[in-house]
C-alpha positions in Angstrom: 98.3 80.3 97.8 102.2 80.3 98.6 102.4 81.7 102.7 103.9 84.7 100.7 100.7 86.4 99.3 98.7 85.7 102.7 101.4 86.8 104.6 102.5 89.4 102.7 99.1 90.9 102.9 98.2 90.9 106.2 101.8 91.8 107.6 101.3 95.8 107.3 104.2 98.2 105.8 106.8 100.0 107.4 107.9 102.5 109.6 108.6 106.1 109.3 112.2 107.4 108.3 114.0 108.5 112.4 111.8 106.0 114.1 113.8 103.1 112.6 117.6 104.4 113.1 117.2 104.2 117.3 116.7 101.2 119.3 113.0 101.2 120.1 111.0 100.4 123.4 107.1 100.2 124.0 104.8 102.8 123.4 102.4 103.9 125.6 100.5 104.9 123.2 99.5 101.5 121.9 95.7 101.5 120.7 93.5 98.7 121.8 90.0 99.4 120.4 87.5 102.1 118.9 83.9 101.1 118.8 84.1 98.4 121.3 86.4 100.1 123.9 85.3 101.9 126.8 87.1 103.7 130.1 86.6 100.3 132.2 89.0 98.6 132.9 89.7 94.9 131.7 87.9 92.0 133.0 89.7 88.8 132.9 88.0 85.4 132.7 85.9 83.8 129.3 86.0 82.6 125.8 86.4 84.6 122.8 84.4 83.0 119.9 86.3 83.8 116.6 85.0 83.5 112.6 87.7 83.6 110.3 87.2 83.1 106.5 89.0 79.9 105.2 88.7 76.5 103.6 88.7 72.9 104.6 91.1 72.1 101.5 93.4 74.8 102.6 94.2 74.4 106.0 97.9 74.4 107.4 99.9 74.6 110.5 103.0 75.5 109.4 104.3 79.1 110.4 106.4 79.1 107.6 104.3 77.1 105.2 101.4 78.1 102.9 98.7 79.7 104.3 95.6 80.6 101.8 93.2 80.6 105.1 92.6 83.7 107.2 91.5 81.2 110.3 95.1 79.1 110.0 96.8 82.7 109.6 94.9 84.0 113.0 95.5 81.1 114.8 99.2 80.9 113.8 99.5 84.6 114.8 98.3 84.0 118.4 100.7 81.1 119.2 103.9 81.9 117.6 105.6 85.4 117.9 107.0 88.0 115.2 110.2 90.0 116.3 108.1 93.2 115.8 104.4 93.9 115.1 102.1 96.8 113.8 101.9 99.6 116.5 100.7 103.5 115.9 103.3 105.7 117.3 105.7 104.6 115.6 103.9 102.2 113.7 106.4 99.7 114.3 107.0 98.1 118.4 109.0 95.5 120.0 107.8 91.8 120.6 110.2 89.1 120.8 113.0 91.5 119.8 113.2 94.2 122.8 114.9 96.9 120.8 116.9 97.4 117.6 120.2 99.4 116.1 121.8 99.5 112.9 125.5 100.1 112.4 125.9 103.3 110.4 125.9 102.4 106.9 122.0 100.8 107.4 123.1 97.5 106.6 124.1 95.6 109.8 121.5 95.9 112.2 121.5 93.9 115.7 118.0 92.8 117.4 117.8 92.2 120.7 115.6 89.9 122.2 112.8 90.2 125.1 113.8 89.2 128.3 112.1 86.2 129.9 110.7 85.0 126.5 110.1 81.8 126.3 108.4 78.9 124.3 105.1 77.2 125.7 106.9 74.4 127.4 109.0 76.0 129.0 112.6 76.5 126.9 114.2 79.6 126.9 114.1 81.7 123.9 117.9 82.2 122.3 119.1 84.0 119.3 119.7 80.6 118.0 116.2 79.9 117.6 115.1 83.4 115.7 118.3 82.3 113.4 117.4 78.6 112.7 113.5 80.2 112.2 114.9 83.3 110.1 116.9 80.6 107.5 114.0 78.5 107.3 112.0 81.0 106.0 114.4 82.1 103.9 114.6 78.7 102.8 110.9 78.6 101.2 110.1 78.6 97.6 109.8 82.9 97.6 112.0 83.2 100.7 114.3 85.7 98.7 111.0 88.1 98.4 110.2 87.5 101.9 113.6 88.9 103.1 115.0 90.9 100.0 118.2 91.6 100.0 119.2 89.3 103.2 121.4 85.7 102.4 120.8 83.2 104.5 124.5 83.2 105.7 124.2 86.8 107.1 121.6 85.4 109.6 124.0 84.8 112.7 123.4 85.2 116.6 126.3 86.6 118.7 125.1 85.1 122.1 122.4 84.0 123.2 120.0 87.2 123.1 121.2 88.9 119.9 120.8 87.9 116.5 122.9 90.5 113.5 121.1 90.7 110.1 123.4 92.4 107.3 121.6 93.5 104.1 123.1 93.5 101.2 122.6 97.0 100.8 122.0 99.9 102.9 117.8 99.3 104.2 116.5 101.4 106.7 113.2 99.6 106.6 114.6 96.0 108.1 112.7 96.4 110.8 109.4 96.1 109.1 110.6 93.1 107.3 111.0 91.2 110.5 107.4 92.2 111.9 106.7 90.2 108.0 106.7 86.6 108.8 109.4 85.8 111.2 107.3 83.3 113.3 109.8 81.5 116.0 110.1 78.1 116.2 112.6 76.2 118.5 115.9 75.2 116.2 116.0 71.8 114.7 112.3 71.4 114.3 111.8 68.9 111.7 109.2 69.1 108.6 107.2 66.5 109.8 107.0 67.8 113.5 106.4 71.7 112.7 102.5 71.3 113.6 103.4 70.2 117.1 106.3 73.4 117.7 106.0 75.0 120.6 105.2 79.1 120.1 105.6 82.1 122.3 102.7 83.9 122.1 100.4 84.7 124.2 98.0 81.7 123.8 98.9 77.8 123.7 97.0 75.4 122.1 94.4 73.1 123.5 93.4 71.7 120.5 92.9 71.6 116.6 90.1 70.3 114.6 89.5 70.6 110.9 90.4 74.1 110.7 89.0 75.1 114.3 90.8 75.7 117.2 91.0 76.4 120.8 93.9 78.3 122.0 94.5 78.7 125.8 96.1 81.8 127.9 99.5 81.5 128.0 100.6 83.1 132.0 104.0 82.9 131.5 103.8 85.3 128.3 107.1 87.8 128.2 104.8 90.4 126.4 102.3 91.6 129.1 98.9 90.2 130.2 96.2 88.4 128.8 92.8 89.2 130.0 91.0 86.2 128.1 90.9 82.8 129.4 91.1 81.2 126.1 90.1 81.8 121.7 88.0 79.6 119.8 88.5 80.0 116.3 85.8 78.6 114.0 86.1 78.6 110.0 83.9 79.7 107.9 83.9 79.7 104.1 81.9 82.7 103.6 81.6 86.6 104.8 77.9 86.3 104.8 77.9 82.6 106.6 80.2 84.1 109.1 78.1 87.3 109.7 74.7 85.0 110.5 76.4 83.2 112.8 77.8 86.4 114.4 73.9 87.9 114.8 72.4 84.2 115.7 74.8 84.6 118.7 77.4 81.8 117.7 80.3 83.4 117.7 81.3 86.7 119.4 83.5 88.0 116.7 83.2 87.8 112.8 86.9 89.1 111.5 86.7 91.0 108.2 83.2 90.3 107.5 82.8 93.0 104.7 81.0 95.8 103.9 77.5 94.3 103.3 77.2 92.4 106.0 78.3 95.9 108.2 75.1 97.4 106.3 72.6 94.2 107.4 73.9 94.5 111.2 73.4 98.4 111.0 69.7 98.3 112.6 71.3 95.9 115.3 72.0 97.4 118.6 73.7 94.4 119.9 76.1 94.4 117.4 79.4 96.5 117.5 80.9 97.4 113.8 84.8 97.9 113.7 85.9 100.2 111.3 89.4 100.3 109.5 89.9 103.0 107.1 91.9 102.2 104.3 92.3 99.1 105.7 92.0 97.3 101.9 93.2 97.6 98.6 91.7 96.1 95.7 93.5 97.2 92.5 93.7 95.4 89.2 96.8 94.1 87.9 97.9 94.9 84.2 100.5 92.9 82.7 103.6 95.7 81.3 105.9 92.7 80.5 104.3 91.3 77.6 100.6 90.8 76.2 97.9 93.0 75.0 98.3 95.5 78.4 102.2 96.0 78.0 102.1 99.3 76.0 101.7 101.7 78.7 98.8 104.4 76.5 96.8 101.2 77.3 97.1 101.3 80.9 96.5 104.4 81.2 93.4 104.5 79.1 91.9 102.2 81.4 93.2 104.1 84.1 91.4 107.2 82.8 87.8 104.3 82.0 87.3 103.8 85.3 84.6 105.7 87.2 86.3 104.9 91.1 83.5 106.9 92.4 81.0 104.3 91.5 82.8 101.9 92.0 83.5 102.8 96.0 79.9 103.3 96.0 78.8 100.6 94.2 81.5 98.3 95.2 82.5 98.9 98.9 78.4 100.4 99.6 80.7 103.9 100.5 82.5 101.9 103.2 85.8 102.9 101.2 88.0 106.1 99.4 89.0 106.6 95.9 92.7 105.9 94.8 95.1 107.1 93.3 96.5 104.3 91.7 100.0 104.0 94.4 100.1 101.6 96.6 100.8 102.8 100.1 98.3 105.6 101.4 98.6 105.2 105.0 102.3 106.1 104.8 103.1 109.1 105.7 104.9 109.9 103.0 102.1 109.1 100.7 102.2 111.6 97.8 98.6 113.7 97.8 99.9 115.9 95.1 100.1 113.8 92.7 96.8 114.8 90.3 94.1 112.4 91.1 92.7 110.2 88.3 89.2 111.2 87.0 86.9 109.0 84.6 88.2 110.8 80.7 86.8 109.0 78.3 87.7 111.0 75.5 91.4 110.6 76.4 91.2 107.3 77.4 89.5 106.6 73.5 92.5 108.6 72.0 95.2 106.6 73.9 93.6 103.1 72.6 93.5 104.2 69.2 97.1 105.3 69.5 98.2 102.4 70.6 96.7 100.5 68.0 94.9 98.5 70.5 92.8 96.0 69.1 88.8 96.6 70.4 87.3 93.8 68.3 88.6 91.1 70.8 87.5 90.2 74.2 89.5 90.0 77.1 90.0 88.0 79.6 89.4 89.7 83.7 90.4 86.7 86.1 89.1 87.5 90.3 88.3 85.2 92.8 85.4 85.5 95.8 88.1 85.6 98.4 87.1 88.9 99.9 84.1 90.4 99.7 83.8 92.8 97.1 86.6 91.1 94.9 84.6 89.8 91.8 81.6 92.4 91.9 84.6 94.5 91.3 86.0 93.1 87.9 82.3 92.9 86.7 81.9 96.8 87.0 84.9 97.4 85.7 84.4 95.4 82.9 80.8 97.3 82.3 82.7 100.8 82.9 85.5 100.3 80.2 83.2 98.7 77.9 81.9 102.5 77.3 85.8 103.4 76.4 85.2 100.3 73.6 87.0 97.8 75.5 85.4 94.3 75.9 85.9 92.3 78.7 84.5 88.7 79.9 85.0 88.0 83.8 86.1 85.2 84.9 85.8 83.3 88.3 88.1 80.7 89.4 88.1 78.8 92.3 91.1 80.4 94.8 93.5 77.3 94.2 93.6 77.6 90.9 93.7 81.9 91.0 96.7 81.6 93.3 98.6 78.7 91.6 97.5 79.6 87.5 96.9 83.5 87.6 98.6 85.2 90.1 102.1 86.8 88.9 101.1 85.1 85.4 97.6 86.5 83.9 97.5 89.9 81.9 94.7 91.2 83.7 93.7 90.3 87.2 92.1 91.5 90.7 94.0 91.1 94.0 93.9 92.5 96.8 96.4 93.7 99.5 95.4 94.0 103.4 98.5 96.1 104.3 98.9 100.0 103.3 101.0 102.0 104.9 104.1 101.5 103.4 104.9 102.8 99.7 108.4 101.2 100.8 106.4 98.0 101.5 104.7 97.2 97.9 107.9 98.8 96.0 109.9 96.0 97.8 107.3 93.4 97.0 105.8 94.0 93.9 107.2 96.3 91.7 111.3 96.1 91.9 112.6 94.3 88.9 114.1 91.7 91.0 111.2 90.9 93.3 109.4 87.2 93.3 106.1 88.7 93.6 106.0 91.6 90.9 102.5 91.1 90.3 102.6 92.8 86.6 106.0 91.1 86.0 107.3 95.4 85.6 110.6 96.3 85.5 111.7 100.1 85.0 115.3 100.6 86.0 114.2 104.2 87.0 112.1 103.0 89.4 114.7 100.2 90.7 116.9 103.5 91.4 115.0 105.3 93.2 113.4 102.9 95.5 117.1 102.3 96.7 118.2 105.5 96.9 115.0 105.5 99.3 115.6 102.9 101.3 119.4 103.8 101.8 118.3 107.2 103.3 118.1 107.8 107.0 117.4 111.9 106.4 113.4 112.0 106.7 113.0 115.1 104.7 115.6 113.6 101.9 113.9 110.4 102.0 110.6 111.8 101.8 111.5 113.6 98.5 113.0 110.6 96.8 109.6 108.5 98.1 107.8 110.9 96.1 109.9 110.0 93.1 109.4 106.4 93.8 105.2 107.1 94.2 105.3 109.4 90.7 107.1 106.5 88.2 104.9 104.1 89.7 101.8 106.4 89.2 102.6 106.9 85.9 104.0 103.7 84.5 103.2 100.5 86.7 100.9 97.8 86.2 98.5 98.8 89.0 94.7 100.1 88.8 94.2 101.0 92.2 90.7 102.5 91.9 89.8 102.4 96.1 90.6 101.2 99.2 87.9 99.7 101.2 87.4 99.7 105.1 88.4 96.4 107.3 85.3 95.6 109.2 84.9 93.7 112.0 81.7 92.7 113.6 81.5 92.2 117.0 79.0 91.3 120.2 77.8 93.5 122.6 80.1 92.1 125.5 83.5 92.6 123.6 86.0 95.0 124.4 89.7 95.5 123.7 89.4 94.4 119.9 92.4 96.0 117.4 92.3 98.5 115.2 95.1 98.6 113.1 95.0 97.4 109.4 96.9 94.3 108.3 98.5 92.1 110.5 97.8 94.2 113.5 94.5 93.3 113.5 95.2 89.6 114.6 96.7 91.0 117.5 93.8 89.6 120.1 96.2 89.6 123.1 94.2 92.4 124.3 90.9 91.5 124.0 88.3 91.2 126.7 84.8 90.2 127.5 82.4 92.8 129.9 80.2 91.0 132.5 
């Protein structure tokens, strides 16, 4: 599975209009925790033992390489800094870039680096290091999707502390893009040596063995105080095994463990649950370019054949909310005025008949068991749409096969995204015609035009209106059937404090965590 998929999945969405257009600084309202928080002063010291999902056969050490494992992404996110990170108010905050400012036409952005930032070997971070890292990222097979509208030649340094990025078109969302995959490594790092490249993050690598790692505090981190002495990351192949390890006291934190484990742990007074509402989108993808679901009437019929409330109740054990086929539900500009689709089998059957859909065939729905509930959602969907006359066979694939052979290519498959705070994020990555990660092969000129107008507009009211147009087209015609949003759930031991509650990439920001005595 390509880096783009994993890092897009956790990266998080965009900031609100208006916030982007000024040089940004830190925010006093930065959240630290909910269920694991208290009013006590953070205590320094201790080792936090974290469980994260992954498979031994998919391990990577390259911050710009394939990252199919959550465990790898967690480790990399603690070792290497991005230019910006998710926040709450505003929802994009400074990290390696202390501030940023656009040109009047929103095409040229200047990012000023944080003072005192150094690599783990003590070498100062320069604009040339950032330019090298961004160009290395841009040169990957899916680099155009990672930094859309940005050519490598248009990423330059101005002095030692300013990075200049010029977009092909007006883009009010550029600070979003640089919180996506912009892990910074020293200029000149070779592919051979990248696994040993020093980072700039809050933790330094002590050791790495078979996907497990120990990270120690970086006392020279420019970003503020780090409380823990160390973080140990242990790789688990299933949420069930990870939850069992937590309940047995073998780890202190089970990351993204899922609703079933949360239900199991509800009666345990020594276990805390951190719940992030509407954390993960779990849509079905229907290919629009060709194949049996290319007719929009067929796609609408399937959307109407789904019992969304039953899906949330059964698949997510109630840890989630009903969705309405538009991705980006956490965006302040999300259009709640769109009519909520509900189950209508009569209309679904009529649309299938009108489209001359072949109900004598059995269609394959591909899925994986990468996250809790994903395969279950496919099975329940198949049961529900059969009542509309559509026969579905669920085919479970091993993770590597699914992402290599089915994702972006299949006629009907499940997918998931651990980010939901931006309509524009999904539009740019998965729906504009030339996106390298256009999951449904969807091409709609009206949608492309509405998207470009929206990202090039600074005025909040005007931009919100344009985003409504983007969402209406998506709602009517895209290849997505988004039935629900899953809550993100971490389980933690009684002594764990200061865990992040932000969704997506935000939840791997463990530099504020600490252990009570």
